[in-house]
C-alpha positions in Angstrom: -135.6 22.7 -54.5 -134.0 25.3 -57.1 -136.5 27.0 -59.4 -135.9 25.7 -63.2 -133.9 27.5 -65.6 -135.2 30.6 -66.7 -136.6 29.6 -70.4 -138.9 27.1 -68.1 -139.9 29.6 -65.6 -140.0 32.7 -67.6 -141.2 35.8 -65.1 -144.5 37.2 -66.1 -143.4 40.9 -66.8 -140.3 39.7 -68.7 -142.8 37.7 -70.8 -145.1 40.4 -71.3 -142.0 42.9 -72.4 -141.0 39.8 -75.0 -144.4 39.6 -76.4 -144.4 43.4 -76.9 -141.0 43.5 -78.5 -142.2 40.4 -81.0 -145.3 42.4 -82.0 -143.4 45.5 -82.5 -140.7 43.8 -84.6 -143.6 41.7 -86.6 -142.0 38.3 -85.5 -144.6 35.4 -85.5 -144.1 32.8 -83.2 -146.1 30.4 -85.4 -143.5 31.2 -88.3 -140.5 31.2 -86.3 -141.1 29.6 -82.5 -136.9 30.0 -82.1 -137.5 33.7 -82.5 -139.9 33.6 -79.5 -137.8 31.8 -76.9 -134.9 33.6 -77.9 -136.6 37.0 -77.1 -137.9 35.6 -73.9 -134.3 34.5 -72.6 -133.2 37.9 -73.7 -135.8 39.7 -71.8 -135.2 37.3 -68.8 -131.7 38.2 -68.8 -132.0 41.7 -69.4 -134.4 41.7 -66.4 -132.3 39.5 -64.1 -129.0 41.7 -64.8 -131.1 44.9 -63.9 -131.8 43.3 -60.5 -128.7 41.8 -59.9 -127.1 45.3 -60.6 -129.2 46.9 -57.9 -128.6 44.3 -55.2 -124.9 43.2 -55.6 -125.1 41.8 -51.8 -128.0 39.5 -52.5 -126.7 36.2 -52.9 -130.2 34.9 -54.6 -130.3 37.4 -57.2 -126.8 36.8 -58.3 -127.6 33.1 -58.8 -130.9 34.0 -60.4 -128.8 36.2 -62.6 -126.4 33.2 -63.2 -129.3 30.9 -64.5 -130.2 33.9 -66.9 -126.9 34.3 -68.2 -126.9 30.3 -68.8 -130.5 30.2 -70.7 -129.3 33.5 -72.9 -126.3 32.0 -73.9 -128.0 29.0 -75.8 -129.1 31.7 -78.1 -126.0 33.2 -78.6 -125.2 33.8 -82.0 -121.1 33.1 -82.2 -118.5 32.0 -79.6 -117.7 35.5 -78.5 -121.3 36.2 -77.7 -121.8 33.0 -75.8 -118.1 33.4 -74.0 -119.4 36.8 -72.6 -122.3 36.0 -71.4 -121.1 32.7 -69.5 -118.6 35.0 -68.1 -121.0 37.0 -66.8 -123.0 34.1 -65.2 -119.5 32.6 -63.4 -118.7 36.3 -62.0 -122.3 36.3 -60.6 -122.0 33.0 -58.9 -118.5 33.9 -57.5 -120.3 36.9 -56.2 -123.1 34.8 -54.5 -120.6 32.7 -53.2 -119.2 35.4 -50.9 -122.1 35.3 -49.2 -123.4 31.8 -48.8 -122.3 28.3 -49.9 -125.2 27.7 -51.9 -126.1 24.7 -54.0 -127.7 27.0 -56.6 -124.5 28.9 -57.0 -122.2 26.1 -57.6 -124.6 24.8 -60.1 -124.9 27.5 -62.0 -121.1 28.0 -62.0 -121.1 24.7 -63.6 -123.8 25.2 -66.2 -122.2 29.0 -67.3 -118.8 27.2 -67.4 -120.2 24.4 -69.8 -121.5 27.4 -72.1 -118.1 28.9 -71.9 -116.4 25.4 -73.1 -118.5 25.4 -75.9 -116.8 28.7 -77.1 -113.2 27.3 -76.3 -110.8 24.7 -77.8 -107.6 24.7 -75.6 -109.1 25.6 -72.5 -112.3 23.4 -72.3 -110.9 20.4 -70.8 -109.5 22.4 -68.1 -113.4 23.9 -68.1 -114.5 20.3 -67.7 -112.8 19.4 -64.7 -113.9 22.7 -63.0 -117.6 21.8 -63.7 -117.2 18.5 -62.3 -116.0 20.3 -59.0 -119.1 22.5 -59.0 -121.7 19.9 -60.0 -120.0 17.4 -56.7 -120.1 20.6 -54.8 -123.9 21.5 -55.6 -124.9 17.7 -55.1 -123.4 17.6 -51.4 -125.5 20.5 -50.5 -128.8 19.9 -52.5 -129.0 16.6 -54.6 -132.5 17.4 -55.8 -131.8 21.0 -56.9 -133.2 21.5 -60.3 -135.0 18.2 -60.5 -131.6 16.4 -59.5 -129.7 18.9 -62.0 -126.3 18.0 -60.2 -126.7 14.7 -60.9 -127.8 14.8 -64.3 -125.0 17.3 -65.1 -122.4 15.0 -63.9 -124.1 12.1 -65.7 -124.2 13.8 -69.0 -120.6 15.3 -68.3 -119.0 11.8 -67.5 -120.8 10.5 -70.6 -119.6 13.0 -73.1 -116.2 14.1 -72.0 -113.0 12.1 -73.4 -112.0 9.3 -71.0 -108.9 8.8 -69.1 -105.9 10.1 -69.6 -107.4 13.0 -71.6 -110.2 13.9 -69.2 -112.6 12.7 -66.8 -115.1 10.7 -69.4 -116.3 7.4 -67.7 -119.4 5.4 -68.5 -119.6 3.7 -65.0 -119.9 6.9 -63.2 -122.2 8.2 -65.9 -124.7 5.4 -65.4 -124.4 6.1 -61.7 -125.1 9.6 -61.6 -127.8 9.3 -64.8 -129.4 6.7 -62.7 -129.3 8.6 -59.5 -131.0 11.5 -61.1 -134.0 9.4 -62.1 -134.3 8.1 -58.4 -134.2 11.6 -57.0 -136.8 13.3 -59.7 -138.5 10.1 -61.3 -141.3 12.1 -62.5 -138.9 14.5 -64.3 -138.9 13.7 -68.1 -135.5 15.1 -68.8 -134.2 12.7 -66.4 -135.3 9.4 -68.0 -134.6 10.7 -71.5 -131.0 11.2 -70.5 -130.8 7.9 -69.1 -132.7 6.1 -71.8 -130.8 8.0 -74.7 -127.2 6.9 -72.9 -128.3 3.3 -72.6 -128.9 3.5 -76.6 -125.7 4.9 -77.1 -124.1 2.3 -74.9 -125.6 -0.7 -77.2 -128.2 -1.5 -74.5 -131.7 -1.2 -76.2 -133.5 -3.3 -73.5 -132.5 -0.5 -71.1 -133.4 2.2 -73.4 -136.9 0.5 -74.1 -137.2 0.0 -70.4 -136.7 3.7 -69.6 -139.0 4.9 -72.5 -142.1 2.8 -71.3 -141.5 4.6 -68.0 -141.3 7.9 -69.8 -144.2 6.9 -71.7 -146.1 6.2 -68.3 -145.1 9.6 -66.6 -145.8 11.7 -69.8 -149.5 12.5 -69.1 -148.9 13.7 -65.5 -146.1 15.6 -66.3 -147.9 17.4 -69.1 -150.4 18.7 -66.7 -148.0 19.6 -63.7 -145.4 21.2 -66.1 -147.6 24.0 -68.0 -147.2 27.4 -69.4 -145.3 29.2 -71.9 -141.9 28.8 -69.7 -142.0 25.2 -70.3 -142.7 25.4 -74.2 -139.2 25.1 -75.1 -138.5 22.1 -73.0 -141.7 20.1 -74.5 -140.8 20.8 -77.9 -137.2 19.4 -76.9 -138.5 16.3 -75.0 -141.0 15.3 -77.6 -138.7 15.7 -80.5 -136.1 13.1 -78.4 -138.9 10.9 -77.6 -139.7 10.5 -81.1 -136.2 9.5 -82.1 -135.7 7.4 -79.0 -138.6 5.3 -80.2 -137.7 5.0 -83.7 -134.3 4.0 -82.9 -135.2 1.4 -80.2 -137.7 -0.3 -82.6 -135.2 -0.8 -85.3 
């Protein structure tokens, strides 16, 4: 199984550097938690880029850099910056695939193309199809990668993309892949949240309520297993989404 994203599994050395910078800049995590997460992602990106540049023939270092690109692009302040970071991640995946046909390289290729699509208008639909191709390749090679990341990505892609003939959006496929993600990694909160939110979006409150109950059941164990600073952002996101979901299913 692939490691999680850099913002969840942040290297200790980079974390120390981030903390140092925060102190130097007098940035308080209590007052501005987003600043903490952004600096962590930036430091992880810088460290991964240095490692990648020093080992251009190492396919693992290449996809790890692409993972850091994806995470850092989340904190871009404008579309041009996000696109530039995403293109670095795409190039790193292409470099990795020159040496080995790995699920990780295809997976983070898709993820970075998603970041690039966020920064474009006319080219976004073409990128959606390219993302589909890369996620499918990753799923064939390692369906359990990043807690069933390929199925998770495909499910969200089919759920949120425009439908035929404009693009690949398809509710039936979205449901299949989101349910498959839960089957492959049932103890990972993100997978159940995505499925529950999708059921709610499709008007299936009973389905959403069932998944919320499953999420509540696994929550304590997940909090014990997914720990440390590298998981803080994920838990903040999951907690907020679970609260919103609970409110909506009870309405």
